[in-house]
N, C-alpha and C positions, 0 to 999 in steps of 0.2 A: 709717754713722760710722766713722771710722778705729778701729783696735782700741785698746782699753784699755791703756794703759802705765803704770807706775809709776815715774816720773821722780825720780831722785835729785840732781838738779842743786843745788848749794850757791850760793845768792844771797844777795845784801844789800841793803838799801835804807835810805832814812830818808825823813823829814817834808819836804814842801816846801808852799808856798802855790800856791793858784790853779791847780793842776793842771799846772804846767809849772815847770822848773828853769832858775835862773839864777846867775851868780856875781857879787857884787858886792863881795867882800872881797880884799883881798891874797893872804892864805893859801889859794890856790885848791884845793890838796889836801885841806884840810879840808871844803870845800865837795863835793868828790867824795864824802865820806864822808857828809855830811849829806843830800845829795841826790841820792846814788847813781848816782848815775849817776849744766831743771828738767830627741835622736837615739836615737833608739831602739837598745838594744844587742840582743845575742842573748837570746833567752828562758832563763830559770834551767831547770835540770830540774825535773821535776816534782816530784820526791822533796824537793826544798827544802820546799816547803809543808808537808811531812808530817813531815820529820825535825825541822824546827826549828820546831815548833809554837807557840811564844809569841811568834815573830816574823811568823808568818803571819797574825795578826790586825792588827797594827802595818802590815804591808805592804797588806793589804787596806784598812785604813783610810786610808792615803795615798793609794791608788788611788781610795777612794771621796771623800776630800777633792778631790783634783784634778779629778774629774769634776764635783763641785759647783762649784767655782771656774769651771770652764770654762762650765756652764749659766748661772752668775751674770753671767758677764761677758755671755754672750749675751743675756740678759734685759736687763741694763744697756742694751745696745746697741739694742734693740728699743724700751724704755721711754723712753730718753732719747735718742732719735735726733734729729740736728740737721735743720734746714730751712735748708739753705744757699740763697743767692740764685739767680736763675735766671741762667745763664751769660750771657744777653746784657745783664744789669746789671753783671756783673763789669767794673771798671776794666782797661785794658790793662796799665798799668804803676804800681806802688804801691811807693814808697821811703821806709822809716822811718829818720829821724836819731836816734839814741838813745844813752842810756849802758845798758849791759847790767843792772845793778842799780837803775836808776831805777824808783821805784814806778810813777809817771804813764806811763812808757814801757810798763811792763808791764800797765798797764791797757788800752792801745791794742792791744797784742799779744794779750791775751786776747780782746778784741772781733775781730780779726783771724782769730784761730785758730778760735774759735768759728764763725764764719760762713765759714769755709774761703775766705778772701779770700787769695790769693796776695801775698807781698811781699817785697821785698828790705831788707835793714838795712845801713845805714852807722853803724859805730861811731864815735863822737866822742870825741876827745880832750878830756877836760874841762879840761886846763891851757891849750892852745892854741886850742881850738876851730876848727882850720883847716879842718875838715870841713864847717862852716857858715858859713865866712867870706862867703861869696856872698850869705848872708842877713840883712836888716836885723834880723830876729827872732832874738835870740841864745840863746834857750832850747830845751831839748828837753823833749818830743819835738817834732818838726816831720815832717809826713807830706806827702809828694808824690803826688798822685793825677792821673795823666795830664797832668803839668805844672803842676797847681795846687796851690799851697801852704796847706796847714791848718796851724794852731797851736793849742797848749793840748789836753791829753788831752780833757777834756770836750767842748769844740768839735769836736774832731776826730770822736769818736764820734757826736755829734748829728749833724754834717755827713754823716759815712758812711751814718748810718741814713736820712736824707733821700734821698740820691743814689742808693744801692744798694738799700736796703731799704723804700724809700717810706716811712719811718715819721715821723711829726710828733714832734717834742719834747714829751714829757709836760708837765702843767701843774705850777707852782710847788708846789703843793700836794698832788700826786700822791704816793703812797707811794714809787713808784720813785725820783722827784726827791729826795726827804727823804732816804733813805739813800745816794745818791750824793754829795749834799753832806755827810753824815755820814763818809763815806769820805774825802773831801778836807779836812773842817775837823776832825775828830777822829782818826779810825782811824790815818791816817798819823803823826800827832804822837807817837802811843804806841809807834811802833816804834823810832826812833833810841835812845830811853834804854834800851831791852832789848837790842839787838843791840850796843851798845858798855857795857854794864852793868859789866864789868870787864874786865881788860887781856886775859885769855884769848879772851873773846867779841869783844872789839874787834878781836884778831889774826884770829880766824876769819872776821870781816866783811871785814877789808881783804884777807886771803888770796883772798877770791872777787873782790873788786873789783880787784885788780891782775891777778888770773890771767885774767880775762874783759874787761877794760877796755883801751881803746886806749892804752898806754903804751909809752914807750921803757924799755930796760933800767934806765936811772938813775932815771927816773921810779917804776918800780916799787918799787924799793928805798927811795926817798924817801918814796913814799906809804903803803907798807905799814907801816913801821916807825914812822915819824915821824907819820903819821898816825893810827894805832892809838893811839900814847901820847897824842897830843893830844885825840882824840876821846873816851877814856876821861874827861879833865877837861870838855870840852865838854858831854858828855851829862848831866852834873850840873847845868849852866846850863839845858839843855833841860827838866828836871825842873822846875825853878823856873819857868821861862816857862810852861809848860802846867800847872803846878799838879798835878804827879804826885808824890806821896809814895813809892809802891813800885811798880817798874817792872812787875814781873811781875803783882802784883794789877790793876794798870791795864791789861794786855794780856788777862788772863782775863776781865776785866770787860766789857772791847771785845767779846771773842769770846763771851760769853754773851750780851751784848746782842743781838748778830745773831742768834744761835740763837733768842733770845726773839723776835725779829721775824719769823722764818720762821712762828712759829706753828702748827708741826706740819706745815708744807707741805714739799715736796721742796726748792724753791727759793723765793725771794721772790716771782718769777714764776709760781708755782704749779708745773705740771708741767714746764715748761721754765725755764732762767733769763732773767732780763731784765737789764736793764744796771746796775741796782745789784749783783745777783749776780756778774756778770763784773768790775765795778768791785772788790768786796771780795776776789775770788779774785786779781785782778790783783796788788793791792798786797800781798797775803799770800803770793802764790806765791815771791818772792825769799827769804822768811825760812822758808819751810815746812821746810827740812832743815838750818837752823841749829839751835843750841842752844835758842834762844828760841821758833822754831816748833814743835821738838820738844816741848818744855815745855808750850806753848800746846794742842797736840792731846792731850796725855796728861792733862792737868788741866783740860780744859772738855769742852764736848759739840760742838764745832766739826768735830771730825774726819769724822764721817759725812757732813756736807754738803760738805765739803772734797774728800772722796773722790769723792763723786757728781760735782763740779764737774772734777775732773780727768779723769773718765770722759767727760764729755760734752763739753768742750773739746777732749780729743783731743790729738794731736800737732799740732807747729808747721805753720802753713801757709808757714813762710818758704821761699824758693827762693834760690838762689845768683845773686849779682849778675853 
């Protein structure tokens, strides 16, 4: 498994239906917000340790802590080692058409990263969508696998499982299927009211969207400021639509619900993540280092699971186009 990293990418996302993103209203910059789319120096003289006794214990403590961290990282790598597909099963060319902050695009990326499936990314301009004019299907994510077009995040993941991992789709009553549906039908809808909860958080979210999305200079200015202002008010309607009274309470409740589902297991899949683990991780990854994500980790028990997922998913399998 690749080395453990601590990504501090600021991302943003919001809810969408059915695992795909589309635009059906005139004010498309609002839809961008709604549908979103991670040296050793010279050794000190020996007398230092004796002359400055009070600092010696601290220095040794830091050294011990570092050694423990390294040992823990190694243990994580061994315990949560991934099982990538056999080389002969890997496709030759995988291209993901996406919005960087889209939750459903991040679901697909979590799957590709976890299974070490190399992929290229084409960032779609959500206003013109010129990058996918060739496609009759006008939503993201779109995944091209050796020339075959796959649409809709959940369907993409199921198809990849069958083609590459030789895994059949779980039954409708299976625990994994139940929680995958929960992600699409509940969890993603809690996120938008949180990341646009007030004007400062809306600006924080749009700063990431415009910094990482495919926008012209003029579009960046329009989307960042006009979009942030508009989404502050739109988020209030989303609260009513999804019957949310307190945004943060709803986010915390969702996080605790997921931890309860783990029932003491490292992952919902047991010793290794399953598709539900990857789905939850994927949609949460864009908000993890926004204010809402930091609050979620601070005020719920989800942090340990999320850290395990960061470790086992590892670095991106993305390659340059």
